[in-house]
C-alpha positions in Angstrom: 253.0 159.3 173.6 253.0 157.3 170.2 249.2 156.8 171.0 248.1 160.5 170.8 250.0 161.5 167.7 248.2 158.6 166.1 245.0 159.5 167.4 245.6 163.3 166.8 246.2 162.2 162.6 243.3 160.1 162.5 241.2 163.2 163.6 243.8 165.6 161.1 242.8 163.0 158.5 239.1 163.0 159.1 238.6 166.7 159.5 240.5 167.3 156.1 239.0 164.6 154.3 235.4 164.8 155.8 234.0 167.9 157.8 235.2 170.6 155.7 233.9 169.1 153.0 231.1 168.2 154.7 230.6 172.0 156.3 230.5 173.3 152.7 227.8 170.5 151.4 225.5 171.1 154.2 225.7 174.8 153.5 224.9 173.8 150.0 222.4 171.8 150.4 220.4 174.1 153.7 219.8 177.0 150.9 219.2 174.2 147.7 216.5 172.8 150.3 214.6 175.9 149.7 215.1 176.3 146.4 214.1 172.9 145.7 212.1 171.4 148.4 212.5 167.9 146.8 215.6 167.7 147.4 214.5 166.8 151.2 213.2 163.4 149.5 217.0 161.9 150.2 217.0 162.4 153.4 213.3 162.1 155.1 211.0 159.5 153.1 208.0 161.9 152.6 204.7 161.8 151.2 203.8 163.8 148.5 201.0 165.4 150.1 203.0 166.8 153.2 203.9 170.7 153.6 206.9 171.1 152.4 208.0 173.9 155.2 207.8 171.9 158.1 209.8 169.1 156.4 212.6 172.1 155.6 212.5 172.7 158.8 213.2 169.4 159.8 215.9 170.0 157.8 217.5 173.1 158.8 217.5 170.8 162.5 219.2 168.0 161.3 222.0 170.6 159.3 222.0 172.3 163.0 222.9 169.1 164.1 225.2 168.2 162.0 227.2 171.4 162.8 226.5 171.1 166.2 228.9 167.5 165.9 231.2 169.3 163.6 232.2 171.7 165.9 232.5 168.9 168.9 235.2 167.0 166.6 236.5 170.4 166.8 237.1 171.0 170.2 238.7 167.5 170.5 241.5 168.2 167.8 241.8 171.7 169.8 242.2 169.6 173.5 244.5 166.9 171.5 247.2 170.1 171.0 247.2 170.8 174.5 248.3 167.2 175.1 250.3 167.5 172.7 251.8 170.5 174.1 252.0 168.6 177.6 249.9 170.7 179.3 246.6 168.1 180.0 245.4 170.4 183.1 244.7 173.7 181.1 241.4 175.4 181.7 240.2 175.2 178.0 241.2 171.5 178.7 238.2 170.7 180.9 236.4 173.5 179.8 236.0 171.8 176.2 235.7 168.3 177.9 232.9 170.1 179.8 231.3 172.1 176.2 232.2 169.0 173.7 229.8 166.4 176.7 226.9 168.9 176.9 226.7 169.2 173.0 227.1 165.7 172.3 224.3 165.3 174.9 222.2 167.5 173.3 222.9 166.0 170.1 222.4 162.3 171.2 218.8 163.8 173.3 218.0 166.2 170.3 218.7 164.0 167.0 216.3 161.4 168.6 213.3 163.6 169.6 214.2 165.2 165.8 213.3 161.8 164.1 210.8 160.5 166.3 209.0 163.8 165.9 209.3 163.9 161.9 208.5 159.9 162.0 205.6 161.4 163.4 204.8 164.0 161.4 206.2 163.5 158.3 204.9 159.5 158.3 201.9 159.4 160.3 203.9 156.8 162.0 204.4 156.3 166.1 207.3 154.2 166.5 209.6 154.0 169.6 212.9 152.8 169.6 213.9 150.7 172.6 216.8 149.2 171.5 220.5 151.3 171.1 221.0 153.5 168.7 223.9 155.8 167.8 221.6 158.6 169.4 221.8 156.8 172.4 225.9 156.1 172.1 225.8 159.8 171.7 224.6 160.8 175.2 226.7 158.0 176.5 229.4 160.1 174.7 228.7 163.2 176.3 227.6 161.5 179.6 231.8 160.0 179.5 233.4 163.7 178.2 231.3 165.6 181.6 232.9 162.5 183.8 236.3 163.3 181.9 235.9 166.9 182.6 235.2 166.6 186.1 237.7 164.1 186.4 240.5 166.5 185.1 239.3 169.2 187.5 239.6 167.2 190.3 243.2 166.0 189.2 244.3 169.8 188.6 243.1 171.3 192.0 245.2 168.0 193.2 248.1 169.4 191.1 247.6 172.5 192.1 248.1 171.4 195.9 250.6 169.3 195.5 252.3 172.2 193.6 251.8 174.3 196.9 253.2 171.7 199.2 256.8 172.0 198.9 
């Protein structure tokens, strides 16, 4: 139980000091990039002859991916609350594990495709990364959460059957 408290405390610390300010920063940046398109040069190493609209679209997609990642962390915190309440087989826990799994897989695949297309469109480079990347790790983590959700679903079913047999 002590490990659960430490994990929940660490996630709360990350949520308060990283995610909440990051939400405000991303909202500000999503409006600021349309006012000052040169601000996207920090994120994408752009050529000056590229249309700012395409770079702004890539910036918006990157912001959406960041918001989905923050939502995954929120769902994980919410799931840990059920563990603290000694309700590990609650329906919301299984649903949250499935949501987190799908969303992390989408972030991993979407981020990989986004940066591949951005590199192709903005820098005119065709570059494949076949090694271990953060996006591949996010897909693996998403698949892990999907497997975890299925394991909890099977365990919940077994627990219900065990409760019925007296």
